[in-house]
Residue frames relative to the residue before (quaternion, step in Angstrom):
aa qw qx qy qz dx dy dz
M 1.0000 0.0000 0.0000 0.0000 0.00 0.00 0.00
I 0.4598 0.6942 -0.4527 0.3189 3.61 1.24 -0.22
L 0.6017 0.5681 -0.3533 0.4363 3.58 1.01 -0.79
F 0.7322 0.4430 -0.2352 0.4608 3.52 0.86 -1.01
E 0.5730 0.5704 -0.3845 0.4456 3.59 1.13 -0.50
T 0.6475 0.5071 -0.3104 0.4767 3.57 1.00 -0.84
L 0.6415 0.5292 -0.3232 0.4516 3.57 0.98 -0.84
I 0.6610 0.4995 -0.3113 0.4654 3.58 0.94 -0.84
E 0.5936 0.5451 -0.3657 0.4656 3.59 1.07 -0.63
R 0.6471 0.5098 -0.3102 0.4745 3.57 1.00 -0.83
L 0.6331 0.5283 -0.3287 0.4605 3.57 1.02 -0.75
R 0.6844 0.5058 -0.2870 0.4399 3.56 0.89 -0.93
D 0.7672 0.3683 -0.2159 0.4786 3.61 0.91 -0.84
G 0.5750 -0.6519 0.3513 0.3479 3.58 1.29 0.14
S 0.5750 0.6118 -0.3831 0.3851 3.60 1.24 0.03
W 0.3378 0.7792 -0.4666 0.2469 3.60 1.34 0.00
L 0.1148 0.7565 -0.6377 0.0886 3.57 -0.93 0.98
T 0.0541 0.8084 -0.5800 0.0853 3.56 -0.44 1.23
L 0.3044 -0.7502 0.5702 0.1395 3.52 -1.31 0.50
E 0.3474 -0.7199 0.5633 0.2092 3.56 -0.93 0.92
V 0.0962 -0.7688 0.6315 0.0301 3.54 -1.00 0.97
S 0.1633 -0.7809 0.5981 0.0761 3.56 -0.89 0.98
P 0.3644 -0.7353 0.5227 0.2308 3.62 -0.49 1.12
E 0.4465 -0.6874 0.5122 0.2565 3.54 -1.20 0.59
K 0.5302 -0.5533 0.4995 0.4041 3.56 -1.31 0.05
S 0.3959 0.6891 -0.4746 0.3784 3.51 0.21 1.36
A 0.4596 -0.6624 0.5125 0.2954 3.56 -1.21 0.47
S 0.7251 0.3328 -0.2307 0.5570 3.58 1.28 0.10
F 0.2895 -0.7502 0.5723 0.1607 3.56 -1.08 0.82
E 0.4198 0.7677 -0.4199 0.2410 3.55 1.32 -0.16
T 0.6148 0.5657 -0.3565 0.4182 3.61 0.98 -0.76
V 0.6514 0.5047 -0.3089 0.4749 3.57 0.98 -0.86
I 0.6482 0.5223 -0.3175 0.4542 3.57 0.93 -0.88
Q 0.6672 0.5044 -0.3065 0.4544 3.58 0.91 -0.88
R 0.6291 0.5265 -0.3400 0.4598 3.59 1.01 -0.73
L 0.6600 0.4966 -0.3003 0.4770 3.58 0.95 -0.86
R 0.6580 0.5148 -0.3061 0.4565 3.57 0.99 -0.87
L 0.6349 0.5573 -0.3301 0.4212 3.59 0.94 -0.85
L 0.7276 0.4124 -0.2216 0.5014 3.58 1.08 -0.80
N 0.3505 -0.7634 0.4679 0.2746 3.57 1.33 -0.09
L 0.1933 0.8209 -0.5159 0.1504 3.58 1.02 0.78
R 0.4922 0.6687 -0.4228 0.3631 3.58 1.20 -0.41
E 0.7074 0.4739 -0.2597 0.4555 3.58 0.98 -0.87
K 0.7203 0.4714 -0.2379 0.4499 3.60 1.22 -0.33
I 0.7479 0.3219 -0.1895 0.5487 3.59 1.28 -0.20
D 0.4932 -0.6656 0.4804 0.2880 3.54 -1.29 0.31
G 0.7977 -0.1443 0.1155 0.5740 3.57 1.17 -0.39
F 0.4452 -0.6790 0.5298 0.2451 3.51 -1.40 -0.04
T 0.1264 -0.6781 0.6868 0.2292 3.47 -1.43 0.02
V 0.2284 -0.7669 0.5869 0.1233 3.55 -1.18 0.59
T 0.3831 -0.7392 0.5081 0.2205 3.58 -0.77 1.03
D 0.3063 -0.7530 0.5644 0.1435 3.55 -1.26 0.56
N 0.7838 -0.3210 0.1580 0.5076 3.59 -0.04 1.35
P 0.0016 0.8372 -0.5468 0.0111 3.63 0.67 1.04
L 0.8211 0.1407 -0.1735 0.5253 3.54 -1.12 0.85
A 0.5451 -0.6563 0.3647 0.3730 3.55 1.24 0.60
K 0.4309 0.6752 -0.4748 0.3646 3.58 1.14 0.66
L 0.5378 -0.6542 0.4319 0.3104 3.57 -0.95 0.91
R 0.0984 0.7785 -0.6096 0.1122 3.54 -0.85 1.09
Y 0.6552 -0.4494 0.4234 0.4354 3.56 -1.35 0.18
G 0.5826 -0.6578 0.3601 0.3132 3.59 -0.91 0.94
S 0.5328 -0.6732 0.4214 0.2923 3.56 -0.91 0.95
L 0.6589 0.5135 -0.3240 0.4441 3.60 0.94 -0.80
F 0.6614 0.4873 -0.3045 0.4821 3.57 0.98 -0.83
A 0.6345 0.5267 -0.3294 0.4599 3.59 1.03 -0.77
A 0.6312 0.5309 -0.3312 0.4584 3.59 1.01 -0.79
I 0.6340 0.5210 -0.3249 0.4702 3.58 1.00 -0.81
R 0.6673 0.5074 -0.3011 0.4546 3.59 0.89 -0.95
L 0.6526 0.5178 -0.3202 0.4511 3.60 0.94 -0.84
Q 0.6706 0.4939 -0.3055 0.4615 3.57 0.90 -0.88
E 0.6613 0.4977 -0.3077 0.4694 3.58 0.98 -0.79
A 0.7008 0.4926 -0.2717 0.4386 3.58 0.95 -0.87
F 0.8345 0.2431 -0.0751 0.4887 3.58 0.91 -0.93
G 0.3840 -0.7361 0.4857 0.2735 3.61 1.19 -0.20
K 0.5504 0.5647 -0.4009 0.4663 3.54 1.18 0.68
P 0.5272 -0.6495 0.4359 0.3320 3.61 -1.02 0.71
A 0.1467 -0.7782 0.6064 0.0725 3.54 -1.16 0.67
L 0.2821 -0.7168 0.6151 0.1681 3.54 -0.98 0.94
A 0.2049 -0.7842 0.5761 0.1057 3.56 -0.63 1.11
T 0.3345 -0.7306 0.5601 0.2015 3.56 -0.79 1.01
I 0.0665 -0.7566 0.6484 0.0511 3.54 -1.09 0.81
S 0.2075 -0.7903 0.5709 0.0796 3.53 -0.71 1.17
M 0.4247 -0.7091 0.5088 0.2407 3.56 -0.89 0.97
R 0.4964 0.6716 -0.4197 0.3555 3.58 1.25 -0.24
D 0.8060 0.3763 -0.1368 0.4359 3.55 0.91 -0.98
R 0.7667 0.3149 -0.1667 0.5341 3.61 1.21 -0.13
N 0.3536 -0.6822 0.5800 0.2704 3.54 -1.18 0.52
L 0.7403 -0.4415 0.2692 0.4297 3.57 -1.28 0.16
L 0.6259 0.5261 -0.3367 0.4670 3.59 1.12 -0.58
G 0.6796 0.4996 -0.2885 0.4532 3.56 0.89 -0.97
I 0.6220 0.5469 -0.3360 0.4485 3.57 1.02 -0.77
Q 0.6806 0.4833 -0.2970 0.4638 3.58 0.86 -0.93
S 0.6288 0.5319 -0.3318 0.4601 3.56 1.03 -0.74
D 0.6528 0.5054 -0.3063 0.4739 3.59 0.96 -0.87
L 0.6423 0.5298 -0.3249 0.4485 3.59 0.98 -0.81
L 0.6444 0.5198 -0.3230 0.4586 3.58 0.99 -0.80
G 0.6965 0.4898 -0.2820 0.4420 3.56 0.86 -0.95
C 0.7075 0.4458 -0.2786 0.4723 3.58 0.82 -0.94
N 0.5681 0.5949 -0.3823 0.4209 3.59 1.17 -0.52
E 0.6741 0.4735 -0.2990 0.4816 3.58 0.89 -0.88
A 0.6715 0.4967 -0.2923 0.4657 3.57 1.10 -0.70
G 0.6112 -0.6129 0.3292 0.3774 3.60 1.26 0.05
V 0.5235 0.5816 -0.4415 0.4391 3.59 1.24 0.22
C 0.0445 0.8542 -0.5065 0.1091 3.54 -0.06 1.35
A 0.6613 0.4067 -0.3254 0.5398 3.59 1.20 0.42
I 0.0629 -0.8169 0.5726 -0.0297 3.55 -0.71 1.12
L 0.2248 -0.7437 0.6180 0.1204 3.54 -1.02 0.94
A 0.2149 -0.8168 0.5288 0.0837 3.57 -0.39 1.26
V 0.0722 0.7772 -0.6219 0.0642 3.56 -0.84 1.04
T 0.5093 -0.6212 0.4914 0.3366 3.55 -1.19 0.50
G 0.4514 -0.7149 0.4240 0.3245 3.59 1.02 -0.77
D 0.5379 -0.6161 0.4774 0.3212 3.53 -1.20 0.63
P 0.6470 -0.5394 0.3589 0.4020 3.62 -1.14 0.49
A 0.5272 -0.6605 0.4427 0.2997 3.56 -1.00 0.85
D 0.6180 0.5748 -0.3627 0.3952 3.60 1.09 -0.53
L 0.5590 0.5749 -0.3961 0.4474 3.58 1.29 0.06
S 0.4747 0.7370 -0.4024 0.2637 3.56 1.27 -0.34
D 0.3962 -0.6896 0.5558 0.2417 3.51 -1.32 0.51
Q 0.6182 0.5305 -0.3347 0.4737 3.57 1.31 0.17
P 0.5120 -0.6729 0.4325 0.3130 3.63 -0.94 0.79
R 0.8737 0.1260 -0.1052 0.4580 3.53 -1.25 0.72
V 0.3241 0.7411 -0.5242 0.2664 3.60 1.09 0.61
K 0.0687 -0.7826 0.6185 0.0166 3.54 -0.94 0.96
G 0.4438 -0.6841 0.5078 0.2779 3.56 -1.00 0.79
V 0.4312 -0.6887 0.5192 0.2648 3.56 -0.98 0.86
F 0.1169 0.8455 -0.5198 0.0354 3.57 0.78 -1.13
D 0.0510 0.8111 -0.5736 0.1030 3.56 0.82 1.07
A 0.7516 -0.0990 0.0824 0.6469 3.55 1.26 -0.61
N 0.5198 -0.6306 0.4638 0.3422 3.57 -1.27 -0.08
S 0.7702 -0.3725 0.2434 0.4569 3.57 -1.31 -0.11
I 0.5608 0.5931 -0.3917 0.4245 3.60 1.13 -0.53
E 0.6538 0.5146 -0.3143 0.4572 3.57 0.99 -0.84
L 0.6280 0.5226 -0.3379 0.4673 3.58 1.04 -0.69
L 0.6200 0.5230 -0.3407 0.4754 3.58 1.02 -0.72
K 0.6422 0.5185 -0.3207 0.4646 3.58 1.02 -0.77
I 0.6206 0.5341 -0.3400 0.4625 3.59 1.01 -0.79
M 0.6694 0.4967 -0.3053 0.4604 3.58 0.92 -0.86
R 0.6013 0.5377 -0.3543 0.4730 3.59 1.10 -0.62
H 0.6313 0.5184 -0.3263 0.4756 3.58 1.00 -0.80
F 0.6666 0.5065 -0.3090 0.4511 3.58 0.84 -0.97
N 0.6695 0.5023 -0.3020 0.4564 3.59 0.99 -0.77
R 0.6595 0.4242 -0.3085 0.5384 3.56 1.34 -0.04
G 0.5625 -0.6498 0.3603 0.3627 3.56 1.31 0.20
I 0.6583 0.4661 -0.3191 0.4976 3.57 1.21 0.45
D 0.4743 -0.6504 0.5019 0.3166 3.56 -1.21 0.47
Y 0.7317 -0.4461 0.2791 0.4333 3.57 -1.30 0.03
A 0.6373 0.5007 -0.3213 0.4899 3.57 1.29 -0.27
G 0.5556 -0.6326 0.3767 0.3863 3.57 1.30 0.01
K 0.5375 0.6278 -0.4012 0.3949 3.59 1.26 0.25
T 0.5904 -0.6229 0.3957 0.3269 3.54 -1.06 0.84
I 0.2277 -0.7220 0.6372 0.1443 3.54 -1.15 0.78
D 0.0103 0.8251 -0.5604 0.0708 3.58 -0.62 1.14
P 0.4592 -0.3340 -0.7944 0.2156 1.51 -1.10 2.27
A 0.6076 -0.5794 0.4061 0.3608 3.55 -1.22 0.52
P 0.5662 -0.5987 0.4386 0.3586 3.61 -1.12 0.58
K 0.5450 -0.5412 0.5072 0.3909 3.52 -1.29 0.33
P 0.6485 -0.5372 0.3493 0.4109 3.62 -1.08 0.60
I 0.2521 -0.7611 0.5856 0.1193 3.55 -0.99 0.95
L 0.2662 -0.7450 0.5911 0.1571 3.57 -0.98 0.88
P 0.1644 -0.8314 0.5254 0.0758 3.62 -0.39 1.19
F 0.0454 -0.7761 0.6290 -0.0027 3.53 -0.96 0.99
A 0.1090 -0.7737 0.6199 0.0723 3.56 -1.27 0.40
V 0.4450 -0.6826 0.5137 0.2686 3.58 -1.31 0.02
T 0.1086 -0.7752 0.6165 0.0846 3.53 -1.32 0.30
N 0.5763 -0.5675 0.4611 0.3650 3.55 -1.24 0.50
A 0.3927 -0.6753 0.5608 0.2743 3.53 -1.25 0.42
R 0.6355 0.5017 -0.3218 0.4908 3.57 1.19 -0.55
I 0.3354 -0.7608 0.5242 0.1842 3.57 -0.74 1.05
T 0.0270 0.7819 -0.6181 0.0763 3.52 -0.63 1.23
Q 0.7453 -0.4211 0.2750 0.4377 3.55 -1.30 0.11
N 0.7623 0.4114 -0.2036 0.4563 3.58 1.01 -0.79
V 0.4372 0.7341 -0.4536 0.2534 3.60 1.21 -0.21
K 0.6794 0.4915 -0.3083 0.4492 3.60 0.79 -0.95
K 0.6417 0.5265 -0.3214 0.4558 3.58 0.99 -0.83
K 0.6715 0.4866 -0.3011 0.4708 3.59 0.94 -0.86
M 0.6101 0.5401 -0.3482 0.4635 3.57 1.03 -0.74
A 0.6732 0.5137 -0.2930 0.4439 3.57 0.85 -1.01
R 0.6459 0.5203 -0.3274 0.4527 3.60 0.98 -0.79
K 0.6674 0.4900 -0.3057 0.4701 3.58 0.98 -0.80
L 0.6402 0.4971 -0.3240 0.4879 3.59 1.02 -0.71
E 0.6230 0.5571 -0.3288 0.4399 3.57 0.99 -0.85
N 0.7559 0.3791 -0.1949 0.4969 3.56 1.04 -0.79
G 0.7618 -0.4861 0.1737 0.3914 3.52 1.14 0.70
A 0.4410 0.6920 -0.4826 0.3059 3.64 1.16 -0.06
I 0.2511 -0.7829 0.5516 0.1409 3.58 -0.80 0.99
G 0.7864 0.0872 -0.0744 0.6070 3.55 1.29 -0.16
L 0.1763 -0.7573 0.6198 0.1057 3.55 -1.09 0.78
I 0.2191 -0.7719 0.5863 0.1110 3.57 -0.71 1.10
S 0.3051 -0.7780 0.5226 0.1689 3.56 -0.62 1.11
Q 0.5431 -0.5152 0.5250 0.4050 3.48 -1.33 0.22
P 0.7020 -0.5003 0.2758 0.4254 3.62 -1.12 0.44
V 0.1965 -0.7283 0.6439 0.1275 3.51 -1.18 0.77
F 0.2146 -0.8145 0.5339 0.0739 3.55 -1.06 0.78
S 0.7526 0.2000 -0.2056 0.5927 3.57 1.23 0.38
I 0.5523 -0.6161 0.4409 0.3477 3.56 -1.10 0.63
E 0.5863 0.5689 -0.3729 0.4400 3.58 1.15 -0.54
D 0.6502 0.4954 -0.3108 0.4849 3.59 0.99 -0.82
A 0.6302 0.5317 -0.3308 0.4591 3.58 1.02 -0.77
D 0.6565 0.5109 -0.3105 0.4598 3.58 0.93 -0.88
R 0.6647 0.4970 -0.3091 0.4643 3.59 0.94 -0.85
L 0.6514 0.5077 -0.3179 0.4658 3.58 0.99 -0.79
L 0.6423 0.5155 -0.3215 0.4672 3.59 0.99 -0.79
E 0.6152 0.5458 -0.3427 0.4540 3.58 1.05 -0.73
V 0.6577 0.4916 -0.3044 0.4828 3.59 0.96 -0.86
F 0.6407 0.5277 -0.3206 0.4562 3.58 0.98 -0.85
D 0.6556 0.5117 -0.3122 0.4591 3.58 0.93 -0.89
E 0.6262 0.5212 -0.3320 0.4755 3.58 1.07 -0.70
A 0.6548 0.5039 -0.3094 0.4707 3.58 0.97 -0.84
R 0.6875 0.4904 -0.2741 0.4602 3.57 0.97 -0.86
S 0.6208 0.5876 -0.3403 0.3918 3.58 1.09 -0.68
G 0.5824 0.6038 -0.3693 0.3998 3.59 1.22 -0.29
F 0.6843 0.4537 -0.2812 0.4968 3.60 1.27 -0.12
S 0.2699 -0.7827 0.5454 0.1305 3.55 -1.12 0.66
D 0.6524 0.4959 -0.3150 0.4788 3.59 1.26 0.22
E 0.8264 -0.2465 0.1576 0.4811 3.57 -1.22 -0.51
R 0.5285 0.6380 -0.4144 0.3768 3.59 1.20 -0.28
Q 0.5147 0.6207 -0.4114 0.4250 3.57 1.29 -0.24
N 0.6662 0.5195 -0.2961 0.4456 3.58 1.21 -0.50
A 0.4386 0.6974 -0.4633 0.3265 3.60 1.24 -0.09
K 0.2505 -0.7912 0.5488 0.1007 3.56 -1.13 0.70
L 0.3574 -0.6708 0.6039 0.2399 3.50 -1.31 0.52
I 0.1548 -0.7787 0.6056 0.0530 3.56 -0.81 1.09
F 0.2992 -0.7982 0.4994 0.1545 3.57 -0.54 1.15
G 0.2968 -0.7336 0.5875 0.1692 3.54 -0.83 1.03
I 0.0122 -0.7638 0.6444 0.0345 3.54 -1.11 0.72
F 0.1291 -0.7702 0.6230 0.0440 3.55 -1.17 0.68
P 0.3282 -0.7577 0.5211 0.2159 3.62 -0.44 1.12
L 0.1617 -0.8084 0.5645 0.0410 3.55 -0.47 1.27
T 0.0437 0.8207 -0.5664 0.0609 3.57 -0.59 1.12
K 0.7225 0.3497 -0.2414 0.5454 3.60 1.29 0.18
L 0.5158 -0.6431 0.4754 0.3071 3.56 -0.96 0.88
K 0.6404 0.5501 -0.3281 0.4237 3.58 0.91 -0.92
T 0.6565 0.4987 -0.3058 0.4761 3.59 0.96 -0.84
A 0.6505 0.5219 -0.3126 0.4546 3.57 0.94 -0.89
Q 0.6672 0.4988 -0.3024 0.4632 3.58 0.91 -0.87
F 0.6447 0.5184 -0.3242 0.4588 3.59 0.99 -0.80
L 0.6648 0.5035 -0.3103 0.4563 3.59 0.84 -0.94
H 0.6760 0.5131 -0.2898 0.4424 3.56 0.91 -0.96
A 0.7609 0.4107 -0.2038 0.4591 3.57 0.91 -0.92
H 0.8344 0.3000 -0.0961 0.4522 3.58 0.92 -0.86
V 0.6903 0.4426 -0.2964 0.4896 3.62 1.15 -0.26
P 0.3727 -0.7455 0.5043 0.2258 3.60 -0.43 1.17
G 0.7922 0.3351 -0.2402 0.4499 3.53 -1.05 0.79
I 0.6922 0.4252 -0.2791 0.5119 3.60 1.25 -0.08
T 0.0486 -0.7787 0.6253 0.0122 3.55 -1.00 0.90
I 0.1908 -0.7575 0.6146 0.1097 3.58 -0.82 1.01
P 0.4368 -0.7132 0.4722 0.2784 3.63 -0.61 1.04
D 0.6129 -0.5659 0.4106 0.3681 3.56 -1.15 0.68
R 0.6049 0.5728 -0.3519 0.4267 3.59 1.03 -0.77
F 0.6578 0.5100 -0.2906 0.4719 3.56 1.00 -0.91
L 0.6870 0.4900 -0.2812 0.4571 3.57 0.84 -1.02
S 0.6614 0.5192 -0.3052 0.4470 3.57 0.94 -0.91
A 0.6661 0.5043 -0.3060 0.4565 3.58 0.92 -0.89
L 0.6605 0.4940 -0.3064 0.4753 3.58 1.00 -0.79
Y 0.6215 0.5467 -0.3386 0.4475 3.56 1.04 -0.78
K 0.6768 0.4866 -0.2958 0.4665 3.59 0.86 -0.93
A 0.6711 0.4987 -0.2996 0.4595 3.57 0.96 -0.88
N 0.6081 0.5731 -0.3379 0.4332 3.58 1.09 -0.74
K 0.6464 0.5280 -0.3110 0.4547 3.56 1.11 -0.69
I 0.6530 0.5086 -0.3095 0.4682 3.57 1.24 -0.41
S 0.7207 -0.3372 0.2631 0.5456 3.58 0.69 -1.12
E 0.6333 -0.5139 0.4095 0.4088 3.56 -1.29 0.28
E 0.6350 0.5424 -0.3283 0.4414 3.57 1.03 -0.80
K 0.6574 0.4947 -0.3038 0.4805 3.57 0.99 -0.85
E 0.6193 0.5500 -0.3322 0.4512 3.59 1.00 -0.84
Y 0.6673 0.4922 -0.2980 0.4728 3.57 0.90 -0.94
A 0.6759 0.5163 -0.3013 0.4311 3.58 0.83 -1.00
V 0.6730 0.4911 -0.2977 0.4662 3.59 0.93 -0.89
G 0.6772 0.4897 -0.2961 0.4626 3.58 0.88 -0.89
F 0.6584 0.5136 -0.3103 0.4544 3.55 0.98 -0.84
E 0.6486 0.5203 -0.3232 0.4518 3.59 0.96 -0.83
M 0.6603 0.4826 -0.3162 0.4807 3.61 0.98 -0.75
S 0.6228 0.5297 -0.3354 0.4679 3.58 1.11 -0.65
I 0.6248 0.5220 -0.3335 0.4753 3.59 1.02 -0.76
E 0.6259 0.5664 -0.3380 0.4161 3.57 0.97 -0.85
I 0.7003 0.4417 -0.2836 0.4838 3.60 0.80 -0.93
F 0.6120 0.5475 -0.3478 0.4524 3.60 1.06 -0.71
R 0.6760 0.4970 -0.2953 0.4570 3.59 0.87 -0.94
L 0.6636 0.5115 -0.3117 0.4482 3.57 0.92 -0.87
L 0.6511 0.4998 -0.3175 0.4749 3.58 0.98 -0.79
R 0.6535 0.5077 -0.3131 0.4660 3.59 0.99 -0.81
Q 0.6358 0.5417 -0.3307 0.4392 3.58 0.97 -0.83
R 0.7184 0.4193 -0.2371 0.5018 3.57 1.06 -0.75
R 0.3938 -0.7431 0.4523 0.2970 3.56 1.33 0.09
F 0.2858 0.7193 -0.5605 0.2946 3.53 0.81 1.10
P 0.4847 -0.6364 0.5005 0.3309 3.63 -0.92 0.76
I 0.1328 -0.8135 0.5660 0.0153 3.58 -0.94 0.95
H 0.0816 -0.7565 0.6470 0.0494 3.53 -1.14 0.78
I 0.2291 -0.8042 0.5390 0.1008 3.58 -0.62 1.17
M 0.0898 -0.7577 0.6457 0.0306 3.54 -0.91 1.04
S 0.0340 0.8473 -0.5255 0.0688 3.58 -0.87 0.87
A 0.3965 -0.6985 0.4854 0.3454 3.61 1.25 -0.05
N 0.6638 -0.5517 0.2680 0.4279 3.55 1.04 0.98
R 0.4004 0.6686 -0.5216 0.3474 3.60 1.06 0.64
F 0.0740 -0.8734 0.4809 0.0203 3.53 0.64 1.21
E 0.5948 0.5587 -0.3710 0.4431 3.59 1.09 -0.58
T 0.6528 0.4974 -0.3059 0.4826 3.58 1.02 -0.82
V 0.6208 0.5361 -0.3318 0.4660 3.58 1.04 -0.79
N 0.6534 0.5214 -0.3124 0.4514 3.56 0.89 -0.93
K 0.6657 0.4932 -0.2910 0.4784 3.56 0.96 -0.89
L 0.6302 0.5436 -0.3279 0.4471 3.58 1.00 -0.81
I 0.6834 0.4834 -0.2887 0.4648 3.59 0.85 -0.98
C 0.6837 0.4906 -0.2889 0.4565 3.57 0.88 -0.93
S 0.7044 0.4552 -0.2646 0.4759 3.59 1.04 -0.75
G 0.7429 0.4657 -0.2203 0.4275 3.56 1.08 -0.74
E 0.5642 0.6125 -0.3959 0.3870 3.59 1.21 -0.18
């Protein structure tokens, strides 16, 4: 648990910087590890998160990837568990196994629709949503399973995390409050692309958190960022990914740069990405970097933005 104690200290003081890793469709995770090692990213971040078959596409398992990352780099890894792919029994079994293996931080998600899958006849389980997974972790942290029966020996303490939209809608505050109520100690937002959007999201989070009078007041909002260097990617995220809004300023600048050259497009997008990264760091906001495994861009972003 020492790894995770250090991570929580980073969360509390606002210096948290984690990196999302997406396993590949491969029987080996070694290629990803070697890429991270080559860039020495271990020295520049506090930990990892690992995705769980995003968009319902077949990938190397998130729990196994989290174990490999912790063993390879001595850094904590948050393993994502999607409710799409497991029933309540399978989830508890996975939690028991990864707990003994030292994966003690879980990112609870409901999961993308199964009809997006690249595999035939895939059906979503959706025995429950991410709130139910948070409840299971609360039970485990009391030494009991979801049926209220004793687990012997009891699991090591589990650190529960969840996600939140970056786009502020009528239900965002309510959803935040429900996740905090059920034990989430941190909410990782979808990517934000302006400091104004970050400030507004933090205001909503603070309102959601203010409804509690106990340790849930200590929960933190972790800002997701995604270095945007292509107009096509920006347009896709803005139009097709719920909860994400790309500011007109960002889209317009990428559009103009795209008309000049790919190099100009990359440079303009990267500079705007550095700007939001620097502003979040200056305000000591916890940050989570998502990049679709563009680790070279992440490395450049961190080195340029510190």
